[in-house]
ZAMARGU-4260 file (C-alpha; in steps of 0.2 Angstrom, whole numbers, plus 5000, padded with zeros to 4 digits):
<rodrens>
0) 4811/4997/4941 | 4798/4990/4953 | 4810/4975/4957 | 4824/4987/4960 | 4814/4998/4972
5) 4809/4982/4981 | 4827/4976/4982 | 4833/4993/4988 | 4820/4993/5001 | 4825/4976/5008
10) 4843/4983/5008 | 4838/4998/5018 | 4828/4988/5030 | 4843/4976/5033 | 4854/4992/5036
15) 4841/4999/5048 | 4840/4982/5058 | 4859/4982/5059 | 4859/4999/5066 | 4846/4995/5079
20) 4855/4980/5084 | 4872/4989/5085 | 4864/5003/5096 | 4856/4990/5108 | 4871/4979/5110
25) 4884/4993/5113 | 4883/5002/5129 | 4895/5016/5123 | 4890/5031/5112 | 4907/5034/5106
30) 4921/5026/5096 | 4939/5028/5102 | 4952/5030/5089 | 4970/5031/5087 | 4978/5039/5071
35) 4997/5038/5067 | 5005/5050/5055 | 5023/5044/5052 | 5036/5041/5039 | 5034/5024/5029
40) 5045/5013/5039 | 5046/4994/5037 | 5039/4985/5052 | 5030/5000/5060 | 5013/4991/5059
45) 5020/4975/5066 | 5028/4984/5081 | 5013/4994/5085 | 5002/4978/5084 | 5013/4970/5097
50) 5012/4985/5108 | 4993/4984/5107 | 4994/4966/5112 | 5005/4970/5127 | 4993/4984/5133
55) 4978/4972/5131 | 4987/4959/5141 | 4991/4972/5155 | 4972/4976/5155 | 4975/4995/5151
60) 4967/4995/5133 | 4958/4982/5122 | 4966/4977/5106 | 4958/4986/5091 | 4947/4976/5080
65) 4946/4987/5065 | 4962/4994/5057 | 4968/5003/5042 | 4986/5005/5036 | 4992/5013/5021
70) 5008/5021/5013 | 5011/5033/4999 | 5027/5041/4993 | 5037/5038/5009 | 5023/5043/5021
75) 5013/5031/5032 | 4995/5031/5040 | 4989/5019/5053 | 4971/5020/5060 | 4963/5009/5073
80) 4947/5010/5082 | 4941/5002/5098 | 4924/5003/5108 | 4924/5005/5127 | 4926/5018/5140
85) 4937/5033/5136 | 4953/5035/5146 | 4949/5046/5162 | 4961/5060/5157 | 4952/5062/5140
90) 4935/5066/5147 | 4929/5081/5157 | 4912/5086/5165 | 4902/5098/5155 | 4885/5103/5161
95) 4883/5087/5171 | 4889/5075/5157 | 4905/5066/5153 | 4911/5071/5135 | 4928/5070/5127
100) 4935/5088/5126 | 4952/5086/5117 | 4963/5074/5107 | 4979/5069/5115 | 4994/5071/5104
105) 5009/5060/5107 | 5025/5066/5098 | 5038/5053/5095 | 5053/5060/5085 | 5045/5061/5067
110) 5029/5051/5072 | 5013/5060/5078 | 5000/5049/5086 | 4982/5056/5089 | 4971/5048/5102
115) 4953/5053/5104 | 4935/5048/5102 | 4920/5053/5091 | 4902/5049/5090 | 4898/5036/5076
120) 4883/5036/5064 | 4875/5019/5067 | 4862/5023/5053 | 4876/5024/5040 | 4871/5007/5032
125) 4881/5002/5017 | 4886/4984/5019 | 4870/4978/5011 | 4871/4990/4996 | 4877/4987/4979
130) 4894/4993/4975 | 4901/5003/4960 | 4920/5001/4960 | 4932/5010/4948 | 4949/5016/4945
135) 4956/5031/4935 | 4974/5032/4929 | 4982/5049/4929 | 5000/5043/4924 | 5004/5025/4920
140) 5023/5028/4921 | 5034/5025/4936 | 5040/5043/4937 | 5044/5055/4951 | 5028/5062/4958
145) 5026/5081/4954 | 5015/5095/4959 | 5006/5094/4943 | 5001/5076/4948 | 4995/5082/4965
150) 4984/5095/4956 | 4977/5081/4945 | 4974/5069/4959 | 4964/5083/4968 | 4953/5086/4953
155) 4949/5067/4951 | 4945/5065/4969 | 4933/5080/4968 | 4925/5073/4953 | 4922/5056/4960
160) 4916/5062/4977 | 4904/5074/4969 | 4897/5061/4958 | 4894/5050/4973 | 4886/5063/4983
165) 4876/5073/4971 | 4871/5060/4957 | 4871/5044/4966 | 4867/5050/4984 | 4879/5037/4989
170) 4892/5035/5002 | 4910/5033/4997 | 4916/5018/5006 | 4934/5018/4999 | 4944/5031/4990
175) 4963/5028/4988 | 4978/5035/4979 | 4991/5030/4974 | 4986/5012/4968 | 4991/4998/4958
180) 4985/4999/4940 | 4976/4984/4931 | 4987/4974/4919 | 4974/4973/4905 | 4974/4988/4894
185) 4957/4996/4888 | 4952/4989/4871 | 4962/4972/4873 | 4954/4955/4872 | 4954/4944/4888
190) 4967/4933/4880 | 4979/4948/4878 | 4980/4952/4896 | 4998/4955/4901 | 5005/4942/4913
195) 5019/4952/4919 | 5021/4956/4937 | 5016/4974/4939 | 5021/4988/4950 | 5012/4991/4967
200) 5008/5009/4965 | 5005/5022/4951 | 4997/5040/4951 | 4979/5034/4950 | 4963/5034/4960
205) 4953/5019/4966 | 4936/5022/4973 | 4920/5012/4979 | 4903/5019/4980 | 4889/5010/4990
210) 4874/5013/4979 | 4858/5013/4989 | 4848/5010/4973 | 4859/5000/4962 | 4848/4999/4947
215) 4855/4998/4929 | 4850/5016/4925 | 4860/5024/4939 | 4875/5013/4935 | 4875/5018/4917
220) 4873/5036/4921 | 4888/5036/4933 | 4898/5026/4920 | 4894/5039/4907 | 4899/5054/4918
225) 4915/5046/4923 | 4919/5042/4905 | 4916/5060/4900 | 4927/5067/4913 | 4941/5055/4909
230) 4940/5058/4891 | 4941/5077/4893 | 4957/5075/4903 | 4965/5060/4894 | 4964/5048/4909
235) 4961/5030/4909 | 4946/5022/4916 | 4942/5004/4923 | 4926/4998/4932 | 4924/4982/4942
240) 4918/4968/4931 | 4901/4964/4940 | 4897/4948/4930 | 4894/4932/4940 | 4909/4924/4946
245) 4921/4939/4944 | 4929/4944/4960 | 4935/4961/4966 | 4951/4965/4956 | 4943/4960/4939
250) 4943/4976/4930 | 4933/4980/4914 | 4943/4993/4904 | 4932/5007/4898 | 4944/5021/4892
255) 4962/5020/4887 | 4974/5032/4895 | 4981/5045/4883 | 4995/5058/4885 | 4985/5072/4876
260) 4968/5079/4879 | 4955/5081/4865 | 4956/5099/4866 | 4975/5098/4861 | 4982/5102/4878
265) 4994/5090/4886 | 4988/5079/4900 | 4997/5077/4917 | 5007/5061/4911 | 5018/5072/4899
270) 5034/5078/4906 | 5033/5095/4899 | 5020/5105/4908 | 5009/5119/4904 | 5023/5132/4907
275) 5017/5135/4925 | 5034/5137/4935 | 5037/5123/4947 | 5023/5111/4942 | 5035/5099/4934
280) 5047/5098/4949 | 5046/5083/4961 | 5037/5086/4977 | 5049/5086/4992 | 5037/5088/5007
285) 5019/5086/5012 | 5007/5089/5026 | 4996/5074/5032 | 4979/5078/5038 | 4966/5066/5044
290) 4948/5071/5046 | 4937/5061/5058 | 4919/5061/5062 | 4902/5052/5059 | 4901/5043/5043
295) 4889/5052/5031 | 4885/5055/5013 | 4894/5071/5006 | 4908/5073/5018 | 4923/5070/5006
300) 4914/5080/4993 | 4913/5095/5004 | 4931/5094/5009 | 4937/5092/4991 | 4926/5106/4985
305) 4934/5117/4997 | 4952/5112/4993 | 4948/5114/4974 | 4943/5132/4977 | 4959/5136/4986
310) 4972/5140/4972 | 4988/5130/4972 | 4983/5116/4984 | 4987/5098/4978 | 4983/5082/4985
315) 4998/5070/4984 | 4989/5055/4991 | 4973/5050/5000 | 4965/5036/5010 | 4946/5038/5014
320) 4937/5024/5023 | 4925/5020/5037 | 4928/5010/5053 | 4915/5007/5066 | 4903/5019/5057
325) 4917/5033/5058 | 4924/5041/5043 | 4942/5044/5041 | 4947/5056/5027 | 4966/5056/5026
330) 4974/5068/5013 | 4992/5072/5009 | 4992/5091/5006 | 5005/5100/4996 | 5008/5116/4987
335) 5021/5129/4982 | 5030/5127/4999 | 5029/5108/4998 | 5038/5109/4981 | 5051/5121/4987
340) 5054/5116/5005 | 5061/5100/5013 | 5050/5092/5026 | 5060/5100/5040 | 5057/5118/5033
345) 5039/5116/5028 | 5030/5127/5041 | 5015/5118/5050 | 4999/5127/5055 | 5002/5135/5072
350) 4995/5123/5085 | 4986/5136/5095 | 4972/5132/5107 | 4959/5142/5097 | 4963/5131/5082
355) 4965/5114/5090 | 4956/5101/5080 | 4942/5111/5074 | 4940/5107/5056 | 4934/5124/5051
360) 4949/5133/5058 | 4962/5119/5055 | 4959/5116/5036 | 4961/5134/5031 | 4977/5135/5042
365) 4984/5119/5032 | 4980/5128/5016 | 4990/5143/5021 | 5004/5132/5027 | 5007/5123/5011
370) 5003/5137/4999 | 5011/5152/5008 | 4995/5162/5007 | 4978/5162/5016 | 4963/5157/5007
375) 4946/5166/5006 | 4953/5183/5011 | 4941/5197/5006 | 4946/5206/4990 | 4957/5192/4983
380) 4952/5182/4967 | 4940/5168/4971 | 4937/5173/4989 | 4918/5172/4987 | 4919/5154/4981
385) 4931/5149/4995 | 4920/5156/5008 | 4905/5147/5000 | 4914/5131/5000 | 4919/5133/5018
390) 4901/5137/5023 | 4895/5121/5014 | 4909/5111/5023 | 4902/5118/5040 | 4885/5112/5036
395) 4891/5094/5031 | 4906/5091/5042 | 4906/5105/5055 | 4907/5091/5069 | 4923/5083/5062
400) 4940/5084/5070 | 4956/5088/5060 | 4972/5079/5065 | 4986/5088/5057 | 5005/5085/5054
405) 5019/5083/5056 | 5026/5089/5039 | 5034/5073/5031 | 5047/5071/5018 | 5041/5064/5001
410) 5049/5049/4992 | 5045/5055/4975 | 5050/5038/4967 | 5055/5022/4975 | 5074/5019/4977
415) 5073/5001/4970 | 5059/4993/4959 | 5046/4984/4970 | 5033/4971/4966 | 5016/4968/4974
420) 5009/4954/4984 | 4991/4953/4989 | 4985/4945/5005 | 4968/4941/5013 | 4962/4932/5028
425) 4947/4928/5038 | 4947/4923/5056 | 4932/4916/5066 | 4936/4920/5085 | 4953/4917/5093
430) 4963/4931/5086 | 4962/4949/5091 | 4960/4959/5076 | 4975/4961/5065 | 4988/4955/5077
435) 4990/4936/5075 | 4988/4935/5056 | 5000/4949/5053 | 5013/4942/5064 | 5012/4925/5056
440) 5012/4933/5038 | 5028/4942/5042 | 5036/4926/5049 | 5031/4918/5033 | 5040/4931/5022
445) 5056/4927/5033 | 5054/4908/5031 | 5052/4910/5012 | 5069/4920/5011 | 5061/4937/5007
450) 5061/4945/5024 | 5072/4960/5029 | 5089/4961/5021 | 5101/4972/5012 | 5099/4978/4994
455) 5113/4979/4981 | 5117/4997/4987 | 5119/4991/5005 | 5102/4998/5011 | 5091/4988/5023
460) 5074/4984/5014 | 5061/4971/5015 | 5042/4968/5014 | 5031/4984/5016 | 5013/4986/5019
465) 5006/4997/5006 | 4988/4995/5011 | 4978/4984/5023 | 4961/4985/5030 | 4954/4974/5044
470) 4936/4974/5049 | 4925/4965/5061 | 4910/4959/5050 | 4900/4951/5064 | 4898/4935/5074
475) 4916/4936/5080 | 4922/4935/5062 | 4937/4947/5057 | 4941/4949/5038 | 4956/4958/5031
480) 4963/4962/5014 | 4979/4971/5009 | 4994/4973/4998 | 5012/4972/5002 | 5027/4976/4991
485) 5044/4967/4990 | 5060/4973/4983 | 5062/4965/4965 | 5080/4960/4969 | 5074/4950/4984
490) 5063/4938/4973 | 5076/4924/4969 | 5063/4910/4966 | 5065/4902/4949 | 5050/4899/4939
495) 5046/4884/4928 | 5036/4883/4911 | 5021/4878/4921 | 5023/4889/4936 | 5028/4907/4935
500) 5041/4914/4948 | 5028/4925/4957 | 5016/4911/4958 | 5028/4899/4966 | 5033/4912/4979
505) 5015/4916/4983 | 5011/4897/4985 | 5026/4895/4997 | 5021/4910/5007 | 5003/4904/5009
510) 5008/4886/5014 | 5019/4893/5028 | 5006/4906/5033 | 4992/4893/5034 | 5002/4881/5044
515) 5006/4895/5057 | 4987/4899/5058 | 4981/4882/5062 | 4970/4881/5078 | 4979/4877/5094
520) 4975/4877/5113 | 4980/4895/5114 | 4972/4900/5098 | 4956/4891/5095 | 4949/4902/5081
525) 4947/4895/5064 | 4957/4904/5051 | 4958/4904/5032 | 4972/4914/5022 | 4977/4918/5004
530) 4992/4925/4995 | 4992/4930/4977 | 5001/4942/4965 | 4985/4946/4957 | 4971/4953/4967
535) 4957/4943/4959 | 4965/4927/4964 | 4962/4930/4982 | 4950/4918/4991 | 4942/4933/5000
540) 4944/4946/4986 | 4930/4957/4990 | 4930/4976/4991 | 4936/4983/5007
</rodrens>
């Protein structure tokens, strides 16, 4: 134990030194952010990146260095951060100082863009900590997502975030749903691992905790707590294989997914529900909400505790991450109205000036919007628990901003089967953030014959970014990792007895991509890229 304490002290000292260095070298005390809520549309990220480059060339705004993009059930999220002076119209004098007073909202048809700033927490040190990464499967089948799934996702998110905050005292550096499930089933030998090309997304939750004291006792306790929770609900559980030489994406199966709970009740993966009206119906609409504020331990736990206390609120999907020491908690909320109404009829919270982006006002308004009834009204069942959870949220995240809407239609199931392709890159100078590598990657898809085209039904389709995170890791080094999906019918590469078709395709993509990223006079930075249809085959496959 003494050795573990010494190791954790060294990690804490390294994080403290990093925070001091960041404060000293950055002349600005805020991070400017840009958050996009939009339908999941192919090419949206690429178009936006090009517009950032144009703005950078014109000298109006620098290109973001840290970016997160994700998609879930036909909805899309794009988050970008940049340091620098806030735009003049976004600041106002208050008691002799300049401070941001509002978030600028830009509405473009069915897309809503939020531009603002927040104060980061430079003491939020987690890069030197040990990481516990895991995955919980709720439904292994490729079926339309229902309200019952959304309720189950909410419960899993609450359990994981509570463990991180209350048991481990650790920050959640990543929380994602839906996600791709591992191919190897619990209880199977390594030689029995399925080599089939899986699906890019299932109803499951993937998480990563940055343990400040990553000793064996804490890891075992967390594993036991997770196992007990999953066993009660009939969920599957995987933990990252931490043995030497095992990269991120190597999953150690702990518990097999079952369709029935030990108490005899049916799990959420069964088509027949518990008799509650509407829970088996596919969700038609959702309300995207992104919470932004200083990264700190316990924020996600407080938010999810409040949502759990509010009856009928489901979380269809989520994407929780940190960029530039800011936390972004993105949730797709749904309820009775999200099940019964189309996106165009799902009523959003009133965008009144007294609500604005205030988390403590906006989140209850969102609950009322998706469920049709206010939460925490005196005299109603559970009102005390709701108010207590809101008070806890005020203590932990009272300084957060809530970015809400617009209501979006849900694609309960993909129109055509899709297959995942994992990518990663590392660039040392020369390329501004995600721009250069992403553009070259999309060109590689087109060169390999799997770019945009028409499906058998006549619809236009092509590669789509399911998840991508790009970070500046210091010393002018930018590292990114992500997952794209392809329509299955677009993959026409023939395999051989020695090389499977997806392997052959990924090799072609990587060769073209690497050639395009070679240093030139206009782009002097050194780049390394990787493409694989298995996450653990990536050259830079570490948790992001």
